[in-house]
C-alpha positions as CSV (number, residue, x, y, z in Angstrom):
1,M,242.3,52.5,90.2
2,Y,239.4,53.5,90.9
3,T,237.0,50.9,88.3
4,E,233.2,51.8,89.4
5,L,234.0,55.5,88.8
6,L,236.1,54.6,85.6
7,W,232.3,52.5,84.5
8,I,230.4,55.1,85.9
9,V,232.2,58.1,83.7
10,L,231.8,55.5,80.6
11,I,228.6,54.4,80.6
12,F,226.8,57.8,81.7
13,G,229.0,60.2,79.5
14,V,227.9,57.4,76.2
15,G,224.4,58.6,77.5
16,V,224.4,62.1,77.6
17,L,226.6,62.4,74.2
18,F,223.7,60.1,73.3
19,S,220.9,62.2,74.9
20,Y,222.4,65.2,73.3
21,F,222.5,64.0,69.6
22,H,218.5,63.2,69.8
23,M,217.5,66.2,71.3
24,T,219.1,68.0,68.1
25,Q,216.9,65.5,66.0
26,A,213.7,66.2,68.0
27,I,213.9,70.2,68.7
28,S,215.9,73.1,67.5
29,T,219.0,74.4,69.1
30,K,217.9,77.9,68.7
31,S,216.3,78.6,72.0
32,L,218.8,76.4,73.5
33,L,221.8,78.6,72.5
34,D,220.1,81.9,72.5
35,P,220.7,82.7,76.3
36,I,224.1,83.1,75.9
37,P,226.5,84.4,73.7
38,L,227.7,81.5,71.1
39,L,231.7,82.3,71.9
40,V,230.7,82.9,75.6
41,F,229.1,79.4,75.7
42,F,231.7,77.3,73.4
43,T,234.2,78.6,75.3
44,S,232.9,77.9,78.8
45,M,231.9,74.5,77.3
46,F,235.3,73.7,75.9
47,V,237.1,74.4,79.2
48,T,234.6,72.4,81.3
49,T,235.3,69.6,79.1
50,L,238.9,69.9,79.8
51,S,238.0,70.1,83.4
52,F,236.4,67.4,83.4
53,I,238.7,64.6,81.6
54,Y,241.7,66.0,84.2
55,M,239.2,65.5,87.2
56,S,237.8,62.5,86.1
57,I,241.3,61.3,84.9
58,Q,242.9,62.2,88.8
59,W,239.9,60.7,90.8
60,I,240.3,57.5,88.9
61,W,243.9,56.9,88.7
62,Y,245.6,58.9,91.2
63,Q,243.3,59.8,93.9
64,D,242.5,57.6,96.9
65,P,239.1,55.5,96.1
66,D,236.0,57.5,97.8
67,A,232.6,56.8,97.7
68,T,231.4,60.2,98.3
69,V,233.4,60.9,94.8
70,L,231.3,58.1,93.4
71,G,228.0,59.3,94.9
72,M,228.9,63.6,93.1
73,Y,229.2,62.1,90.0
74,A,226.2,60.0,89.8
75,L,224.4,63.1,91.1
76,F,226.5,65.1,88.4
77,F,225.3,62.5,85.6
78,S,221.4,62.0,87.1
79,G,221.0,65.6,86.2
80,A,222.9,66.0,82.8
81,I,221.6,63.0,81.5
82,L,218.2,64.1,81.9
83,W,218.1,67.8,80.5
84,A,217.8,67.1,77.1
85,P,214.5,64.7,77.5
86,M,213.6,67.5,79.9
87,A,214.4,70.5,77.7
88,I,212.6,68.5,74.6
89,D,209.6,68.2,76.9
90,S,209.5,71.5,77.7
91,I,209.9,72.7,74.1
92,H,207.2,70.8,73.0
93,R,204.5,71.9,75.4
94,Q,205.8,75.2,75.1
95,T,206.6,75.5,78.6
96,K,209.4,76.9,80.5
97,S,209.0,74.1,83.0
98,I,210.8,73.9,86.3
99,S,212.0,70.4,85.5
100,V,214.5,71.7,83.4
101,L,215.9,73.8,86.5
102,I,215.7,70.6,89.1
103,V,218.2,68.5,86.6
104,L,220.5,71.8,86.0
105,W,220.7,71.8,90.2
106,L,221.3,68.4,90.2
107,A,224.4,68.2,87.9
108,A,225.1,72.0,89.9
109,S,225.0,70.0,93.2
110,G,227.3,67.2,91.5
111,S,229.7,69.7,90.9
112,I,229.6,71.4,94.4
113,G,230.2,68.0,95.9
114,L,233.1,67.6,93.9
115,F,234.8,71.0,94.3
116,A,234.7,70.4,98.0
117,K,235.9,67.1,97.4
118,A,238.7,68.5,95.3
119,C,239.9,71.3,98.0
120,G,240.4,68.1,100.5
121,T,243.2,67.0,98.2
122,E,246.6,68.9,97.7
123,N,246.3,68.9,93.9
124,I,246.3,72.4,93.1
125,L,244.8,72.1,89.9
126,L,242.7,69.1,90.7
127,I,241.3,72.6,92.8
128,V,241.5,75.1,89.9
129,A,239.4,72.6,87.2
130,S,236.7,71.6,89.9
131,A,236.4,75.4,90.7
132,Y,235.7,76.3,87.1
133,F,233.4,73.3,86.4
134,L,231.7,74.3,89.6
135,L,231.4,77.7,88.2
136,H,230.0,76.6,84.8
137,H,227.5,74.5,86.0
138,V,226.0,76.6,88.7
139,L,226.6,80.1,87.4
140,L,226.5,79.8,83.6
141,D,223.9,76.9,83.2
142,G,222.0,76.8,86.5
143,I,221.3,80.4,87.1
144,V,222.2,82.5,83.9
145,W,221.1,80.2,81.0
146,F,217.9,79.4,82.9
147,A,217.2,82.6,83.7
148,R,217.3,84.3,79.8
149,W,215.9,81.0,78.4
150,K,213.0,81.3,76.3
151,V,211.2,78.5,74.9
152,I,211.1,78.7,71.1
153,E,210.4,76.1,69.0
154,D,211.3,75.8,65.4
155,Q,212.8,72.9,63.3
156,P,215.4,70.4,64.2
157,A,219.0,71.3,63.3
158,F,219.0,68.0,61.5
159,V,217.3,64.8,61.0
160,W,219.6,61.1,60.6
161,P,219.3,59.6,58.7
162,P,218.3,61.9,56.3
163,D,214.7,61.2,54.7
164,H,214.5,63.1,51.6
165,S,210.9,61.6,50.3
166,K,209.8,63.6,53.3
167,K,210.0,67.3,52.7
168,V,208.0,69.2,55.5
169,P,207.8,73.1,55.4
170,G,208.2,74.8,58.2
171,A,206.6,74.6,61.5
172,D,204.3,71.4,59.8
173,R,206.9,69.2,60.3
174,Y,206.8,66.6,63.3
175,Q,206.0,63.3,61.5
176,H,203.2,60.8,63.2
177,P,202.6,57.4,61.2
178,I,198.8,58.8,60.5
179,G,199.4,62.8,60.4
180,R,202.0,65.5,61.0
181,Y,201.7,67.7,64.1
182,N,201.0,71.5,63.5
183,V,202.9,73.0,66.1
184,D,199.9,76.1,66.4
185,G,197.8,72.9,67.3
186,G,196.1,69.8,65.7
187,Y,197.5,67.0,63.2
188,V,197.2,67.5,59.4
189,V,196.1,64.9,57.5
190,S,196.1,65.1,53.6
191,Q,196.1,68.7,54.2
192,K,193.1,68.4,56.3
193,K,193.3,69.4,60.2
194,Y,192.1,68.2,62.7
195,E,192.3,68.7,66.6
196,S,192.9,64.9,67.4
197,L,193.9,62.0,65.4
198,D,190.8,60.3,66.8
199,H,188.8,62.4,64.4
200,V,190.7,60.7,61.4
């Protein structure tokens, strides 16, 4: 068993899932889901997840330990775990940041490396799974999604834990210990708008 790879997958996998969970509370997922039809996106994500699980099982338990494979997993996860915070930052700044493209291609580069290593095995299913994993991250994420992505700031999908004492309407929703940040600029404190909290 490739113990080091198992730890990489478990630790960074949890980190990626947590970053996605945090993203749903920080921003709306509307602009992130708009570039690709939902049926196409979720179908591809489902197949990609199955491919990743199969690939990981093969590399951890059935293939010989390979330092390059470990490096490609680390490269992939470095992009995957940074995508959510880069997207959050980009949407809050209302700018289509190049940082988002960079982290997408970090993940894509890792998928390319894993496909190349899979081609060196005689496992056809591993090669097929790695090929689809590559196509999803290179074509769908790295090219199509980023090219069609438009930065739109909207209400977060949900907030956990829910706070029913704060009913913040529409765009004026970002909570601050002193005031709420309004998406059209400035802070709102007791119905008065300030350019900066220093002026409060």
